[in-house]
C-alpha positions as CSV (number, residue, x, y, z in Angstrom):
1,M,-34.5,-8.0,35.2
2,K,-33.8,-10.7,32.8
3,K,-30.5,-10.8,30.9
4,H,-32.1,-10.5,27.4
5,N,-33.5,-7.2,28.3
6,I,-30.3,-5.4,29.3
7,M,-29.3,-3.0,26.7
8,I,-25.4,-2.7,26.0
9,P,-24.6,0.8,25.1
10,K,-22.7,1.6,22.0
11,P,-19.3,3.2,22.3
12,R,-18.9,6.8,21.3
13,S,-15.5,6.4,19.6
14,H,-14.9,4.6,16.3
15,F,-12.3,4.3,13.5
16,V,-12.6,6.6,10.3
17,K,-11.0,6.8,7.1
18,V,-9.6,10.3,6.5
19,E,-8.4,11.7,3.3
20,C,-5.7,14.4,3.2
21,D,-6.8,17.7,1.8
22,S,-3.4,18.5,0.0
23,C,-2.0,15.2,-1.3
24,K,-5.3,12.9,-1.2
25,N,-3.6,10.2,0.9
26,I,-6.0,7.9,2.9
27,K,-5.3,7.0,6.5
28,V,-7.3,5.3,9.2
29,L,-7.7,7.2,12.4
30,Y,-9.3,6.7,15.8
31,T,-11.7,9.6,16.9
32,F,-10.6,9.6,20.5
33,S,-6.6,9.6,19.6
34,T,-4.4,11.3,22.4
35,K,-1.7,12.3,19.9
36,P,-1.7,14.6,17.1
37,I,-1.6,12.7,13.8
38,S,0.0,14.0,10.5
39,C,0.0,12.7,7.0
40,P,2.9,10.4,6.3
41,S,3.6,11.7,2.8
42,C,3.2,15.5,3.2
43,N,3.3,16.3,6.9
44,A,0.0,18.1,7.0
45,E,-2.1,17.8,10.2
46,L,-4.9,15.2,10.0
47,L,-5.9,15.2,13.7
48,I,-5.6,17.4,16.7
49,N,-6.4,16.1,20.1
50,T,-8.8,18.0,22.2
51,G,-8.7,16.1,25.6
52,G,-12.1,14.3,24.4
53,Q,-13.1,13.6,20.9
54,A,-10.5,14.7,18.5
55,E,-10.8,17.5,15.9
56,I,-10.4,15.8,12.4
57,L,-8.9,18.2,9.9
58,G,-9.2,16.2,6.7
59,N,-12.0,14.9,4.7
60,I,-14.0,11.7,6.4
61,L,-14.5,9.3,3.8
62,E,-16.2,6.3,5.8
63,T,-16.7,5.1,9.5
64,L,-15.5,1.9,10.2
65,D,-17.3,-0.4,12.7
């Protein structure tokens, strides 16, 4: 097989901009994070780790590549 025909798989993980529901603060998070992350201003939980892809509790504004 020639090298230009080999497909490189895209990763399932990415960074996202998340807005807190209560204080509207924006934070950049990783979708496969291993630690729970809370909002720095109001201490509301933004992300809960689940062992794989994390559960995001805030509003996802955009996906960063």
